[in-house]
Legacy VTK file of the C-alpha trace (Angstrom):
# vtk DataFile Version 3.0
C-alpha trace
ASCII
DATASET POLYDATA
POINTS 659 float
11.367 20.725 -21.879
13.693 21.758 -19.281
11.788 25.268 -19.619
8.356 23.480 -19.266
9.535 21.755 -16.197
10.638 24.944 -14.314
7.798 26.699 -15.109
5.737 23.548 -14.145
7.908 24.139 -10.135
6.869 27.842 -10.136
3.225 27.526 -11.013
2.897 24.527 -8.414
4.249 27.362 -6.151
1.900 29.752 -6.801
-1.203 27.302 -7.114
-0.165 26.608 -2.882
-1.498 29.870 -1.994
-4.852 30.917 -3.758
-7.708 28.193 -4.412
-8.897 28.736 -7.755
-12.278 27.428 -7.990
-13.802 24.538 -9.878
-11.871 22.743 -12.629
-13.337 23.003 -15.472
-12.901 22.115 -19.356
-12.695 25.209 -21.733
-12.181 23.887 -25.053
-8.972 21.947 -25.049
-7.973 23.077 -21.839
-8.743 22.172 -18.614
-9.080 25.252 -16.245
-9.516 26.654 -13.236
-12.041 28.634 -11.503
-10.851 32.040 -12.572
-10.168 30.786 -16.403
-6.121 29.973 -15.921
-5.220 26.837 -17.648
-3.884 24.350 -15.593
-1.840 21.522 -16.672
-2.229 18.137 -14.015
0.449 16.730 -12.594
-0.221 14.160 -10.139
-0.187 11.019 -8.413
-2.730 7.832 -8.412
-3.060 6.809 -4.626
-3.009 2.765 -6.094
-3.433 0.388 -3.645
-5.192 2.298 -0.741
-9.024 1.463 -0.927
-8.483 -1.064 -3.752
-5.786 -3.502 -2.904
-4.167 -5.325 -5.648
-2.344 -8.503 -4.952
0.702 -7.340 -7.302
1.376 -4.206 -4.916
1.327 -6.399 -1.853
4.226 -8.419 -2.359
7.516 -8.965 -4.113
7.217 -12.372 -5.596
5.256 -13.569 -8.697
1.388 -12.954 -8.641
-0.342 -15.787 -6.461
-2.895 -17.253 -8.033
-6.335 -16.522 -6.511
-4.678 -13.485 -4.800
-5.112 -10.785 -6.823
-8.223 -8.911 -6.419
-9.674 -6.724 -3.804
-12.335 -9.896 -2.705
-9.574 -12.718 -2.981
-6.829 -10.602 -0.929
-9.643 -9.743 2.029
-10.675 -13.757 1.763
-6.956 -14.665 2.277
-6.704 -12.632 5.186
-10.039 -14.118 6.909
-8.627 -17.508 6.470
-5.941 -16.651 9.488
-8.088 -14.308 11.432
-11.240 -13.598 12.778
-13.953 -10.689 11.331
-13.149 -8.243 14.140
-9.290 -8.531 13.954
-9.720 -8.188 9.889
-11.725 -5.087 10.537
-8.987 -3.547 12.363
-6.089 -4.718 10.395
-7.907 -3.100 7.341
-8.482 0.367 8.962
-4.917 0.397 10.153
-3.806 -0.703 6.707
-5.927 2.282 5.640
-4.678 4.752 7.684
-0.917 3.742 7.005
-1.352 3.661 3.318
-1.947 7.052 2.953
-1.850 9.459 5.915
-1.326 13.623 6.100
2.518 12.736 5.612
2.012 11.179 2.016
-0.107 14.066 0.380
2.279 16.778 2.361
5.029 14.992 0.324
3.300 14.750 -2.802
2.980 18.832 -2.021
6.314 19.255 -1.436
7.467 17.816 -4.767
4.823 20.149 -6.420
2.361 17.961 -7.496
-1.135 20.013 -8.068
-3.860 16.661 -7.768
-4.371 13.156 -6.792
-6.303 10.416 -8.380
-7.769 8.416 -5.874
-9.432 4.444 -7.245
-12.105 3.659 -4.869
-14.363 0.101 -4.941
-17.948 1.131 -4.964
-18.658 -0.847 -2.014
-16.921 2.089 -0.412
-19.835 4.487 -1.135
-23.033 1.580 -1.534
-25.495 2.410 0.968
-26.386 -0.795 2.601
-28.036 0.514 6.203
-28.707 3.685 7.316
-25.015 4.367 8.272
-22.763 6.373 5.876
-20.817 4.651 3.906
-17.321 4.539 5.107
-15.565 6.159 1.533
-17.353 9.497 2.186
-15.237 10.274 5.921
-12.625 8.773 3.964
-12.286 11.176 1.473
-13.760 13.840 3.612
-10.182 13.562 5.692
-8.390 13.531 2.245
-9.692 17.150 1.444
-8.785 18.362 4.723
-5.151 17.179 4.488
-5.312 18.616 0.722
-6.822 21.908 1.467
-3.476 23.576 2.473
-2.059 22.753 -0.625
-5.424 23.897 -2.672
-4.263 20.113 -4.324
-7.140 18.736 -6.713
-8.835 15.534 -5.758
-10.340 13.210 -8.861
-12.733 10.561 -7.883
-12.187 7.475 -9.937
-14.679 4.113 -9.616
-11.813 1.554 -9.930
-14.237 -1.458 -9.018
-17.543 -0.986 -10.455
-20.597 -3.110 -9.527
-19.900 -6.328 -11.286
-16.646 -5.772 -12.747
-16.030 -3.045 -15.701
-13.653 -5.692 -16.942
-12.821 -9.605 -16.689
-9.468 -8.674 -14.218
-8.522 -8.513 -10.662
-8.277 -5.101 -10.831
-12.002 -4.402 -11.454
-12.946 -7.153 -8.610
-14.570 -8.963 -11.006
-15.073 -13.026 -10.965
-13.696 -13.229 -14.579
-16.577 -11.670 -16.121
-17.144 -8.238 -16.764
-20.591 -8.430 -15.498
-21.309 -4.670 -15.708
-21.881 -4.610 -18.970
-24.353 -7.967 -19.097
-26.589 -7.443 -16.213
-28.823 -3.938 -15.958
-29.226 -4.055 -12.053
-25.273 -3.343 -11.924
-25.387 -0.575 -14.587
-28.117 0.697 -12.435
-26.210 1.043 -9.027
-23.302 2.047 -10.766
-25.795 5.222 -11.904
-27.009 5.458 -8.486
-23.835 5.884 -6.708
-22.411 8.422 -9.006
-25.615 10.657 -8.318
-24.835 10.034 -4.755
-21.512 10.669 -4.532
-21.892 14.166 -6.981
-24.761 15.179 -4.433
-22.540 14.795 -1.644
-19.394 16.846 -3.184
-21.190 19.001 -5.262
-19.698 22.186 -3.913
-16.699 21.195 -2.730
-14.036 22.816 -5.240
-11.289 20.530 -4.285
-12.746 17.873 -6.186
-11.368 17.711 -9.551
-13.730 15.549 -11.410
-15.301 12.060 -11.647
-13.299 9.425 -13.608
-16.571 7.277 -14.208
-15.675 3.844 -14.871
-11.652 2.596 -14.529
-10.311 0.612 -17.780
-13.418 -0.826 -19.191
-13.105 -4.054 -21.519
-16.315 -4.956 -23.227
-17.155 -8.274 -23.426
-17.833 -9.801 -26.795
-21.294 -9.342 -27.834
-21.207 -5.663 -26.050
-20.932 -2.974 -28.467
-19.233 0.359 -28.083
-22.749 2.098 -28.281
-23.594 0.228 -24.953
-20.329 1.918 -23.524
-21.616 5.350 -24.448
-24.732 4.785 -23.346
-24.038 4.375 -19.817
-21.758 7.145 -19.587
-24.095 9.289 -20.704
-26.806 8.075 -18.300
-24.316 8.320 -15.434
-23.212 11.644 -16.665
-26.999 12.738 -17.002
-27.430 11.536 -13.249
-24.854 13.898 -12.216
-26.205 16.677 -13.959
-29.468 16.838 -11.912
-27.389 17.295 -8.913
-24.039 18.407 -9.676
-23.563 21.064 -12.698
-19.955 22.031 -11.590
-17.475 19.233 -11.908
-15.543 17.588 -15.151
-16.775 14.095 -15.922
-13.724 12.288 -16.943
-14.394 9.625 -19.647
-11.917 6.542 -20.629
-11.617 4.481 -23.239
-12.674 0.713 -24.034
-9.613 -1.869 -24.027
-8.042 -0.484 -20.259
-8.495 3.135 -21.273
-6.966 3.319 -24.961
-9.872 2.765 -27.516
-12.303 5.418 -27.798
-14.473 4.145 -30.756
-17.918 5.191 -30.413
-17.219 7.629 -27.305
-17.126 10.827 -29.663
-18.803 13.058 -30.122
-18.851 14.344 -26.437
-22.347 14.733 -24.789
-21.337 17.390 -21.926
-19.637 20.779 -22.090
-17.695 19.741 -19.284
-15.929 16.292 -19.872
-12.506 15.245 -20.518
-11.288 12.194 -22.404
-9.034 10.271 -20.295
-6.416 7.455 -21.674
-3.813 5.441 -20.239
-0.401 4.525 -21.455
1.534 1.675 -20.281
4.519 -0.607 -21.895
4.940 1.259 -25.327
6.667 3.472 -27.317
7.394 6.756 -26.107
7.204 8.313 -29.682
4.427 10.996 -30.864
2.659 8.601 -32.895
1.885 6.649 -29.742
-0.322 9.629 -28.758
-1.373 11.136 -31.833
-5.083 9.493 -31.991
-5.762 10.975 -28.732
-4.469 14.384 -29.502
-6.547 14.202 -32.893
-9.599 13.186 -31.191
-8.871 16.505 -28.619
-8.521 18.653 -31.694
-11.204 17.362 -33.701
-13.938 17.655 -31.263
-12.739 20.715 -28.808
-12.374 18.714 -25.627
-9.608 18.368 -23.044
-7.460 15.539 -22.391
-5.830 14.231 -19.238
-3.801 10.836 -19.146
-5.352 9.061 -16.276
-2.619 6.555 -15.396
0.961 5.752 -16.651
3.790 4.036 -14.805
4.855 -0.044 -14.260
8.388 1.230 -15.931
11.775 2.543 -15.626
12.983 5.957 -14.786
13.830 6.503 -18.444
10.622 5.719 -19.591
8.826 8.089 -17.024
11.098 11.032 -18.171
10.110 10.123 -22.004
6.820 10.188 -21.247
5.937 12.906 -18.929
7.939 15.149 -21.873
6.363 13.738 -24.572
2.816 14.301 -22.639
3.835 17.898 -21.465
5.135 18.861 -25.049
1.688 18.288 -26.260
-0.351 19.997 -23.289
-1.859 17.318 -21.487
-2.023 16.425 -18.170
-0.932 13.195 -16.224
-1.129 11.385 -13.126
1.221 8.898 -12.028
0.538 5.250 -11.310
1.478 4.868 -8.493
3.240 6.575 -5.017
3.630 3.635 -3.133
3.670 -0.057 -3.074
5.534 -3.089 -1.576
9.105 -4.113 -2.400
8.927 -2.629 -5.777
11.458 -0.608 -7.446
9.145 1.501 -9.879
7.502 3.923 -7.306
8.424 6.623 -5.449
8.126 4.888 -2.174
8.394 1.008 -1.468
7.267 -0.689 1.940
9.434 -3.402 3.413
8.577 -6.991 3.178
9.080 -8.195 6.988
10.246 -11.785 7.417
6.646 -12.177 9.104
4.448 -10.504 6.225
6.938 -13.365 3.967
5.631 -16.253 6.051
1.753 -15.033 5.771
2.976 -14.686 1.414
4.526 -18.595 1.613
1.043 -19.413 3.179
-0.578 -18.045 0.899
1.218 -18.955 -2.444
1.190 -22.650 -1.134
4.811 -23.116 0.206
4.589 -22.899 3.703
2.427 -24.168 6.395
-0.459 -22.399 8.448
0.956 -20.164 10.953
-1.480 -19.869 14.140
-3.801 -17.059 14.293
-1.477 -15.265 16.960
0.920 -15.113 14.799
-0.764 -14.376 11.690
-2.349 -11.238 13.466
1.290 -9.817 14.523
2.116 -9.956 11.135
-0.636 -8.391 9.784
-0.403 -5.359 12.082
3.417 -5.373 11.205
2.853 -4.989 7.806
0.126 -2.347 7.978
2.852 -0.059 10.120
5.120 -0.654 7.395
3.149 0.840 4.824
3.817 4.655 7.048
5.707 6.524 4.798
8.567 6.904 7.591
9.109 3.261 7.378
9.338 3.161 3.531
12.194 3.360 1.447
12.489 6.239 -0.790
13.488 5.675 -4.662
15.698 8.908 -5.557
15.591 7.828 -9.002
12.177 7.673 -9.202
11.548 10.529 -7.667
13.855 12.671 -9.812
12.658 11.551 -12.979
9.192 12.552 -12.226
10.505 16.002 -10.387
13.681 17.188 -11.201
13.954 19.573 -13.979
17.818 19.088 -14.371
17.143 15.146 -14.580
17.532 15.449 -18.432
20.532 17.389 -18.252
22.690 16.972 -15.147
24.350 14.004 -13.852
23.893 13.652 -9.892
25.380 11.503 -7.543
23.089 8.937 -5.683
25.015 9.504 -2.711
28.043 11.714 -1.558
31.044 9.809 -2.370
34.259 10.800 -1.312
37.844 9.006 -1.861
39.814 7.432 0.092
37.043 4.823 0.523
34.535 2.318 -1.159
31.863 2.976 -3.770
29.141 0.200 -4.303
28.859 -0.152 -8.335
25.360 0.068 -7.582
25.650 3.835 -6.848
26.538 5.433 -10.049
24.818 8.452 -10.914
21.196 9.471 -11.046
19.695 11.104 -14.484
18.765 9.737 -17.724
20.293 7.023 -19.951
23.747 8.419 -21.924
23.986 10.743 -19.403
24.316 8.948 -16.037
24.590 5.042 -17.223
24.467 3.144 -20.837
22.355 -0.097 -21.133
21.012 -1.593 -24.055
17.625 -3.059 -22.428
16.067 0.172 -20.466
12.329 0.307 -20.477
9.558 -1.834 -21.083
7.806 -1.227 -24.744
6.161 -4.448 -24.265
8.739 -7.459 -24.074
9.412 -7.682 -20.297
11.730 -6.506 -17.966
14.631 -4.034 -17.904
16.460 -4.722 -14.885
16.915 -7.962 -14.779
17.797 -8.409 -11.000
14.443 -6.157 -10.580
16.032 -4.725 -7.001
17.598 -1.737 -5.688
17.349 1.041 -8.546
14.449 1.434 -11.680
17.034 1.835 -14.229
18.225 -0.282 -17.085
20.852 -1.232 -15.692
20.548 -5.083 -14.402
21.215 -5.143 -9.925
20.613 -8.114 -8.327
21.196 -8.980 -4.226
24.756 -10.097 -3.942
24.453 -13.788 -3.572
27.517 -13.474 -1.154
26.712 -13.192 2.397
29.695 -11.314 3.340
29.710 -9.224 0.589
27.691 -5.437 0.014
24.023 -6.042 -0.159
23.984 -5.541 -4.218
26.127 -5.997 -7.304
25.776 -5.111 -11.053
25.129 -7.906 -13.131
24.405 -9.039 -16.591
27.054 -7.069 -18.071
27.445 -6.446 -21.830
29.560 -4.570 -24.391
28.894 -0.553 -25.032
27.379 -0.537 -21.637
28.702 2.292 -18.775
28.449 3.485 -15.307
29.225 7.333 -14.173
29.818 8.479 -10.619
30.066 11.565 -9.455
32.810 12.036 -6.652
32.499 15.217 -5.155
34.897 14.930 -1.999
38.692 13.839 -3.208
41.636 14.169 -0.768
43.686 14.529 -3.866
47.338 12.222 -4.262
48.084 8.786 -5.913
45.825 6.075 -5.529
45.621 2.395 -6.322
42.358 1.661 -7.158
40.709 -1.684 -6.589
37.532 -3.502 -8.648
35.988 -5.944 -6.965
34.837 -8.512 -9.681
33.660 -11.888 -10.305
32.959 -14.416 -13.173
32.430 -18.197 -13.984
34.934 -17.837 -16.877
37.223 -15.159 -18.308
36.936 -13.036 -21.589
35.225 -9.762 -19.771
36.683 -6.523 -20.711
36.302 -3.228 -19.266
38.241 0.090 -18.745
38.108 3.146 -16.365
38.071 6.695 -16.913
38.483 9.786 -14.800
37.266 12.878 -16.046
37.408 11.519 -19.932
40.558 10.246 -19.567
41.570 6.396 -19.496
43.121 5.308 -16.767
43.659 1.283 -17.237
42.031 -1.329 -19.044
41.046 -4.704 -17.022
40.895 -8.174 -18.183
38.420 -9.891 -15.806
39.588 -13.428 -15.049
37.629 -16.473 -14.123
37.215 -16.383 -10.197
35.076 -19.709 -10.183
31.494 -18.306 -9.692
29.136 -15.322 -10.134
29.640 -13.937 -6.264
33.693 -15.185 -6.117
34.820 -12.059 -5.728
38.229 -10.798 -6.694
39.870 -7.647 -7.012
41.865 -6.364 -10.076
43.894 -3.235 -9.547
45.040 0.143 -11.324
48.376 1.280 -9.575
49.787 4.756 -9.141
46.920 6.811 -10.279
47.311 10.215 -9.643
44.325 12.179 -9.049
45.110 16.254 -8.740
41.042 17.417 -8.506
38.595 17.700 -5.399
36.204 16.880 -7.605
36.054 14.072 -10.693
33.723 12.365 -12.730
34.551 8.458 -12.851
33.451 6.290 -15.441
33.542 2.326 -16.107
32.974 1.506 -19.831
32.307 -2.040 -20.322
33.823 -3.657 -23.763
33.157 -7.263 -23.676
30.701 -8.560 -20.661
29.707 -11.798 -18.804
31.110 -10.474 -15.162
30.017 -8.978 -12.206
30.947 -6.044 -10.466
30.223 -4.992 -6.676
32.372 -2.228 -5.701
35.303 0.311 -6.629
37.967 1.191 -3.941
40.392 3.765 -3.842
43.286 3.357 -1.739
45.512 6.426 -1.024
49.291 5.664 -1.644
51.612 7.245 0.983
49.212 8.383 2.865
49.966 9.528 6.427
49.884 6.595 9.145
47.524 8.157 11.278
44.875 7.799 8.524
45.797 4.437 7.328
44.390 2.329 9.314
44.048 -1.305 7.814
41.835 -3.958 8.469
44.397 -6.382 10.425
44.632 -3.806 12.697
41.093 -2.725 13.588
39.081 -5.390 14.931
35.347 -5.441 14.432
33.050 -8.749 16.257
30.264 -10.002 14.695
26.846 -8.158 16.212
24.770 -9.612 18.594
22.311 -11.180 18.759
21.670 -11.471 15.055
19.029 -11.464 14.334
17.947 -9.011 17.154
14.835 -7.077 18.559
14.888 -4.452 19.193
18.579 -3.847 20.439
21.834 -5.234 18.896
25.456 -4.845 19.946
28.413 -3.900 17.693
31.774 -4.440 19.244
35.167 -3.384 17.671
38.895 -2.731 18.759
40.688 0.149 17.839
44.486 -0.130 17.367
45.059 3.395 18.231
43.036 6.920 19.332
40.865 7.343 16.384
37.988 9.300 14.457
35.382 6.492 14.321
31.971 6.916 12.438
29.555 4.302 12.319
26.129 4.570 9.991
23.105 2.432 9.765
21.656 2.131 6.289
18.647 0.040 4.935
18.808 -2.538 2.182
18.561 0.072 -0.644
21.453 2.082 0.953
19.506 4.861 2.245
20.788 6.240 5.660
18.663 5.271 8.437
20.895 6.439 11.533
23.912 8.406 11.931
24.885 6.006 15.278
28.478 7.193 16.019
30.821 10.149 15.294
33.136 10.713 17.533
36.890 10.720 18.360
37.700 7.693 20.788
40.911 6.180 22.475
42.425 3.212 21.519
40.596 -0.340 23.076
38.250 -2.431 23.331
34.609 -0.469 22.287
31.085 -1.392 22.008
27.942 0.619 20.794
24.221 -0.636 20.646
21.495 0.120 18.464
18.126 0.226 19.606
16.176 -0.045 16.301
15.399 3.434 15.742
16.286 6.224 12.824
17.724 9.577 13.194
14.281 10.953 13.790
13.630 8.517 16.700
11.001 6.378 15.272
11.271 2.458 15.257
12.099 1.243 11.841
10.226 -1.959 10.305
11.632 -5.392 10.473
14.477 -6.214 7.577
17.947 -6.446 6.966
20.127 -3.315 7.651
23.853 -2.543 7.071
26.258 -0.997 9.386
29.072 0.668 8.243
32.245 1.341 10.289
34.569 4.134 8.969
38.043 4.804 10.647
40.295 6.828 8.745
40.681 5.317 4.958
39.228 2.129 6.063
35.332 1.014 6.015
33.593 -2.377 6.924
30.182 -3.326 6.693
28.314 -6.164 8.076
24.667 -7.070 7.790
22.290 -7.068 11.063
18.462 -8.803 11.057
15.659 -6.701 13.015
13.039 -9.092 13.519
9.825 -7.717 15.396
LINES 1 660
659 0 1 2 3 4 5 6 7 8 9 10 11 12 13 14 15 16 17 18 19 20 21 22 23 24 25 26 27 28 29 30 31 32 33 34 35 36 37 38 39 40 41 42 43 44 45 46 47 48 49 50 51 52 53 54 55 56 57 58 59 60 61 62 63 64 65 66 67 68 69 70 71 72 73 74 75 76 77 78 79 80 81 82 83 84 85 86 87 88 89 90 91 92 93 94 95 96 97 98 99 100 101 102 103 104 105 106 107 108 109 110 111 112 113 114 115 116 117 118 119 120 121 122 123 124 125 126 127 128 129 130 131 132 133 134 135 136 137 138 139 140 141 142 143 144 145 146 147 148 149 150 151 152 153 154 155 156 157 158 159 160 161 162 163 164 165 166 167 168 169 170 171 172 173 174 175 176 177 178 179 180 181 182 183 184 185 186 187 188 189 190 191 192 193 194 195 196 197 198 199 200 201 202 203 204 205 206 207 208 209 210 211 212 213 214 215 216 217 218 219 220 221 222 223 224 225 226 227 228 229 230 231 232 233 234 235 236 237 238 239 240 241 242 243 244 245 246 247 248 249 250 251 252 253 254 255 256 257 258 259 260 261 262 263 264 265 266 267 268 269 270 271 272 273 274 275 276 277 278 279 280 281 282 283 284 285 286 287 288 289 290 291 292 293 294 295 296 297 298 299 300 301 302 303 304 305 306 307 308 309 310 311 312 313 314 315 316 317 318 319 320 321 322 323 324 325 326 327 328 329 330 331 332 333 334 335 336 337 338 339 340 341 342 343 344 345 346 347 348 349 350 351 352 353 354 355 356 357 358 359 360 361 362 363 364 365 366 367 368 369 370 371 372 373 374 375 376 377 378 379 380 381 382 383 384 385 386 387 388 389 390 391 392 393 394 395 396 397 398 399 400 401 402 403 404 405 406 407 408 409 410 411 412 413 414 415 416 417 418 419 420 421 422 423 424 425 426 427 428 429 430 431 432 433 434 435 436 437 438 439 440 441 442 443 444 445 446 447 448 449 450 451 452 453 454 455 456 457 458 459 460 461 462 463 464 465 466 467 468 469 470 471 472 473 474 475 476 477 478 479 480 481 482 483 484 485 486 487 488 489 490 491 492 493 494 495 496 497 498 499 500 501 502 503 504 505 506 507 508 509 510 511 512 513 514 515 516 517 518 519 520 521 522 523 524 525 526 527 528 529 530 531 532 533 534 535 536 537 538 539 540 541 542 543 544 545 546 547 548 549 550 551 552 553 554 555 556 557 558 559 560 561 562 563 564 565 566 567 568 569 570 571 572 573 574 575 576 577 578 579 580 581 582 583 584 585 586 587 588 589 590 591 592 593 594 595 596 597 598 599 600 601 602 603 604 605 606 607 608 609 610 611 612 613 614 615 616 617 618 619 620 621 622 623 624 625 626 627 628 629 630 631 632 633 634 635 636 637 638 639 640 641 642 643 644 645 646 647 648 649 650 651 652 653 654 655 656 657 658
């Protein structure tokens, strides 16, 4: 698989420099215009043109806030039509922009799938529907990279299934009323006529995840597909037709044999095992009917599951598309937009847990939310990205951050890599039985991570510990010498046991006492540990669970006085004003001339701003942060952490930016 991933990187770099004409089917392969096979790897741009409730807020689905129409109605409940239109324009502008495509291309992907609502391509007056201008802009962004665009009718007229993802009213009326079928055929023919000669359009995904209502047979599904295909072929003989199976793209009963010589079957895969037998029926269908396969959606799971599924697909020469590149306050996509305090106020109101805000407040909150969707304002989840793009993800454990000691290592900053290489956890993906990360925050592995219940502690801690689980940390910057190693732990009752290792050698066993609560942190120490390497692998192995762990502190013994500044000597005041907008002041007193570093992190531990790195004389000091990142751009509302580092001492405090 490593070799296949290296070929993936090389092929994509070649793909950037030369256009290859129309994608088309050639037996069981999808090939480019020159006849060379291409393994499609890409992202779905979910949430962009079809907003879905679960993508737009960080709590359980709000009843009646799930489909695009319901979401639009909730916005109109708070603002007038003109402002709502302004908001949605800004929402679309920021959700996917040139920078998003640049990033996807930089990762090495060769196509994107665009879910759209039929209304965006429906001619209702003399004006051109908005969908065409949106896709035309997208084509211009993709042109530099020869990145293919597959158009996906995500919401068909009347709704192709009874769920909110198709914007239905609860009934899949597409299959029950002929006028909806006729409109679907008409819209696809108009789209095909417009894009017939556009080589960057990779194909047409006719109907996303159909679910036939009771009394409708697969013959009806097949016939509508044939009718749409025939209408497209009247104006466009160039593009691949992608056909999804019944029951959310999984059941192809009645859809064989193929009826067009330039079509591909497209299946979806969610919440299932990763073994070959889960896709064997699709492979058999491909081979039996000499027709290509494309896996049009997978995602909403752990990094380990992503890695295993992509390996499974590529080992069987099946291209894939990941769902999706960006969501709001989620750990399962490469990018996550933060929920601001103002937007949370709207969510609370919509869910019945808050009072109605004023129209002016709602306008500000919606604009703030739309701006939070810009790629530069989102948090990147490096583990998700690595599971999809790093050819060494399954072979090399890599540091989450560049750790150095003496210093503090947050427990949640274990290495990036597969289960069994960088960590071990018993429940590490969702095969249909629920969540794999009980705390559902910060990272997307099986390790259970939660927000720290101690407001004065680190932002996150590892919880729900259990026997046989372990965490590994690559520490690449070590000052050799003797150390005392402290573990910050908490437990409501005693009985937890773990041991620590350095480069595979045991250095101590810890018995966790009752600390009086899950977030009442106490330090356990392993004294006098000699470390003579400049890089080490540190491991925590849990023997008996039932405790939380917040951090590991490496304190060097007998360090030079000038390097050993302790908390009782360095005085750090509370940042003010807090919450702030847009400037906050940080005060401290240095007991002696020292080199000081001040850095700002977001709540996912990602560096936002190198605020200060300088030698200073002793005495009172203050520094201000103007809520900008290292690129000079204003950051979005939310909670931030500043870290002060003087010699071997570090301290963190929280700040709240409220715009």
